[in-house]
C-alpha positions in Angstrom: 56.7 -102.0 11.6 56.5 -105.0 13.9 53.3 -106.9 14.5 52.2 -107.7 18.0 53.3 -111.0 19.4 50.7 -113.8 19.1 52.4 -116.1 21.5 50.1 -117.4 24.3 50.2 -115.7 27.6 50.9 -117.7 30.7 48.0 -117.2 33.1 50.3 -117.7 36.1 52.7 -115.0 34.9 49.8 -112.7 34.0 48.2 -113.2 37.4 50.5 -114.2 40.2 47.5 -115.2 42.4 46.0 -117.5 39.9 47.9 -120.5 41.1 46.8 -119.8 44.7 43.2 -119.4 43.7 43.3 -122.7 41.7 44.7 -124.5 44.7 41.9 -123.1 46.9 39.3 -124.1 44.3 40.6 -127.6 44.2 40.6 -127.9 48.0 37.1 -126.5 48.2 35.8 -129.0 45.6 37.5 -131.8 47.5 35.9 -130.9 50.8 32.4 -130.1 49.2 31.3 -133.7 49.4 32.3 -134.0 53.0 30.4 -130.8 53.9 27.3 -132.0 52.1 27.5 -135.3 54.0 27.9 -133.5 57.3 25.0 -131.2 56.5 22.8 -134.2 55.7 23.8 -135.9 58.9 22.9 -132.8 60.9 19.5 -132.5 59.2 18.8 -136.2 59.9 19.8 -135.7 63.6 17.6 -132.7 63.9 14.6 -134.5 62.4 15.3 -137.5 64.7 15.3 -135.2 67.7 12.1 -133.6 66.6 10.5 -137.0 66.2 11.8 -138.1 69.6 10.0 -135.1 71.2 6.8 -135.3 69.2 6.2 -139.1 69.5 5.8 -139.1 73.3 3.8 -135.9 73.2 1.3 -137.3 70.7 1.3 -140.7 72.5 0.3 -139.1 75.8 -2.3 -136.9 74.2 -3.7 -139.7 72.2 -3.9 -142.1 75.2 -5.6 -139.3 77.2 -8.1 -138.7 74.5 -8.8 -142.5 74.3 -9.4 -142.8 78.0 -11.1 -139.5 78.7 -13.3 -138.7 75.8 -15.9 -141.2 77.0 -16.5 -139.1 80.2 -17.4 -136.0 78.3 -21.0 -134.9 78.2 -23.0 -131.8 78.8 -23.5 -132.9 82.4 -19.8 -133.5 82.9 -19.1 -129.8 82.4 -22.2 -128.4 84.0 -23.0 -130.6 87.0 -21.4 -130.9 90.5 -19.8 -134.1 91.7 -22.1 -136.9 92.9 -21.4 -139.6 95.5 -19.7 -142.8 94.4 -22.0 -145.1 92.5 -24.4 -142.3 91.4 -24.0 -141.4 87.7 -24.3 -137.9 86.3 -21.5 -136.3 88.3 -19.5 -133.5 86.7 -16.5 -131.2 87.4 -18.2 -127.8 87.1 -17.0 -126.6 90.4 -13.4 -127.8 89.7 -13.3 -125.9 86.4 -14.4 -122.7 88.0 -12.0 -123.3 90.9 -9.1 -123.9 88.6 -9.8 -120.7 86.7 -10.1 -118.7 89.9 -6.9 -120.1 91.4 -4.8 -119.7 88.3 -6.2 -116.2 87.5 -5.4 -115.0 91.0 -1.9 -116.5 90.9 -1.2 -114.8 87.5 -2.4 -111.4 88.9 -0.2 -111.9 91.9 3.0 -112.9 90.1 3.0 -110.9 86.8 3.7 -107.4 88.2 6.4 -108.8 90.5 8.0 -111.1 87.9 8.0 -108.5 85.1 9.2 -105.8 87.4 12.1 -108.0 88.5 12.9 -108.8 84.9 13.0 -105.1 84.0 15.5 -104.5 86.8 17.6 -107.5 85.9 17.6 -106.6 82.2 19.1 -103.2 82.8 21.8 -103.9 85.4 24.5 -106.4 86.2 25.2 -105.5 89.8 25.9 -108.0 92.5 22.3 -107.7 93.7 21.1 -108.6 90.2 23.4 -111.6 90.1 22.1 -112.7 93.5 18.5 -112.4 92.3 19.2 -114.4 89.2 20.8 -117.1 91.3 17.8 -117.1 93.6 15.4 -117.4 90.7 17.3 -120.4 89.3 17.3 -122.1 92.7 13.6 -121.4 93.2 12.8 -122.9 89.8 14.4 -126.2 91.0 12.6 -126.5 94.3 10.0 -129.3 94.3 6.4 -128.2 94.2 5.5 -130.1 97.3 8.0 -128.1 99.3 6.4 -124.9 98.0 3.1 -126.3 99.1 4.3 -126.9 102.6 5.8 -123.4 102.7 2.4 -121.9 101.7 0.6 -124.1 104.2 2.9 -122.9 107.0 2.8 -119.3 106.0 -0.9 -118.9 105.1 -3.0 -121.9 106.0 -1.7 -122.2 109.6 -1.8 -118.4 110.0 -5.4 -118.0 108.7 -6.6 -121.2 110.4 -8.2 -122.7 107.3 -7.6 -123.8 103.7 -8.5 -121.3 101.0 -8.2 -120.3 97.4 -5.9 -117.5 98.3 -3.4 -119.9 99.8 -3.5 -122.0 96.7 -3.0 -119.0 94.4 0.0 -117.9 96.5 1.6 -121.3 96.2 1.2 -121.4 92.4 2.4 -117.8 92.1 5.7 -118.8 93.8 6.0 -121.7 91.3 5.4 -119.3 88.4 7.7 -116.5 89.6 11.2 -117.9 88.5 9.9 -118.9 85.1 8.4 -115.5 84.4 11.4 -113.6 85.7 14.0 -115.5 83.7 12.1 -115.7 80.4 11.0 -112.1 80.6 14.6 -111.0 81.3 15.8 -112.9 78.2 13.1 -111.3 76.1 14.0 -107.8 77.4 17.7 -108.3 76.8 16.9 -109.2 73.2 15.6 -105.7 72.5 18.0 -103.9 70.0 20.3 -101.5 71.8 19.6 -99.0 69.0 16.1 -98.5 70.2 17.2 -98.0 73.8 19.8 -95.5 72.8 17.3 -93.7 70.6 15.0 -93.3 73.6 17.9 -92.1 75.8 18.9 -89.6 73.0 15.4 -88.1 73.2 15.9 -87.4 76.9 13.9 -90.2 78.4 14.8 -91.5 81.8 16.0 -95.1 81.9 12.9 -96.3 83.6 10.8 -94.6 80.9 12.9 -96.2 78.2 12.3 -99.7 79.7 8.6 -99.2 80.2 7.7 -97.4 77.0 10.2 -98.9 74.5 11.8 -102.1 75.8 8.7 -103.7 77.4 6.3 -103.2 74.4 9.0 -104.6 72.0 9.6 -107.6 74.2 5.9 -108.2 75.0 5.6 -111.4 72.9 8.5 -113.0 74.8 7.1 -111.8 78.1 3.7 -113.3 77.3 5.4 -116.5 76.4 7.1 -116.6 79.8 3.8 -116.0 81.5 2.2 -118.8 79.5 5.0 -121.2 80.5 4.4 -120.3 84.1 0.6 -120.8 83.8 1.1 -124.1 82.0 3.2 -125.4 84.8 1.0 -124.1 87.6 -2.2 -125.4 86.0 -1.2 -129.0 86.3 0.4 -128.9 89.8 -1.3 -131.0 92.5 1.0 -131.1 95.5 0.7 -127.4 96.4 -3.1 -127.6 96.2 -3.2 -130.6 98.5 -1.7 -128.4 101.2 -3.7 -125.2 100.5 -7.0 -125.6 98.6 -7.6 -129.2 99.7 -10.6 -129.5 97.3 -14.3 -129.4 97.8 -17.3 -131.4 96.6 -19.5 -128.3 96.7 -19.9 -125.2 94.7 -17.7 -122.4 96.0 -16.1 -119.3 94.6 -15.1 -117.9 98.0 -11.4 -116.9 98.2 -11.3 -117.7 101.9 -12.7 -121.2 101.8 -11.6 -124.6 100.4 -12.1 -124.8 96.7 -12.2 -127.6 94.1 -9.6 -127.7 91.3 -9.1 -130.0 88.3 -5.6 -131.3 89.3 -7.2 -132.4 92.7 -10.0 -134.2 90.8 -7.5 -136.0 88.7 -5.4 -137.1 91.7 -8.2 -138.0 94.1 -10.3 -139.8 91.5 -7.4 -141.4 89.7 -6.3 -143.4 92.8 -9.8 -144.8 93.5 -10.9 -148.3 92.7 -14.1 -147.3 91.1 -14.1 -147.2 87.3 -16.6 -144.3 87.1 -14.3 -142.1 89.2 -11.3 -143.1 87.1 -13.2 -142.2 84.0 -13.9 -138.8 85.5 -10.2 -138.4 86.3 -9.3 -139.1 82.6 -12.0 -136.8 81.3 -10.7 -134.0 83.6 -7.1 -134.6 82.4 -8.3 -134.2 78.8 -10.2 -131.0 79.7 -7.2 -129.6 81.5 -5.0 -130.2 78.4 -7.6 -128.6 76.2 -7.8 -125.6 78.6 -4.0 -125.0 78.5 -4.0 -125.4 74.7 -6.8 -122.8 74.3 -5.0 -120.3 76.6 -1.7 -120.8 74.7 -3.3 -120.4 71.2 -5.3 -117.4 72.3 -2.3 -115.6 73.8 -0.2 -116.4 70.7 -2.8 -114.9 68.4 -3.0 -111.8 70.7 0.8 -111.3 70.8 0.9 -111.8 67.0 -1.6 -109.0 66.5 0.4 -106.7 68.9 3.6 -107.4 66.9 1.9 -106.6 63.6 0.5 -103.4 65.0 4.0 -102.4 66.2 5.3 -102.7 62.7 
């Protein structure tokens, strides 16, 4: 009876792929250091880019706080403007005017912008491509040109400056931002959800309104906020449409005060008290936009949790 052989077994002969795997392992180990170095370099570059963005942002906010916080008082937010040289003036009418103009512009543009985004998200026809190109071109038009357009179309036609003209000009500014950002959000909806709705016998319009739009609502709200943030700080369109006012007015057909106009008109004056009001108004405008953004983010987060 012969005993089994105790001679060592060659791993290469036992596994013909062992040599190839060993070669791959050695190559991987040799390149591991280079990959780690590349990863570290990419991380450092990303952090540097983040710092490059945040430093100017905090510098602008910090400088605005330093120059504008001294103007804040109860009377600053509750009183009307006073003549130059008389203390105690405020921007109450400008705050209300800004809220009216921006709210009306949002009401004007959101149905049109979201409706256009729904159409663009479900089709790729030549008309859709033309609309996308038009939205991109409109986004690059200077705001002063849009102000002149609103002046020619509404102010000249109506015969006077008004809050409606200002809201229309800001709505035109907001439109391309809302359309393109909402389209991107709608195109990000999983196709499985859309196909499930179609399988249940829903019409395409019903699928987009009942399934796609609620799912993409956080992205749509983000687009609206971007549009509002841009419109809230625009001055040139308001110079041609709202023109500003030193008096209390909430009429939609009369000239109306606005915070960007206060910043512009007071900021170029030689009087230090007016310049102080301009800086305080700029700080209040930044805070207003911040509150709107945070509030909308919290609201969309609650909607997303309820959808889950």
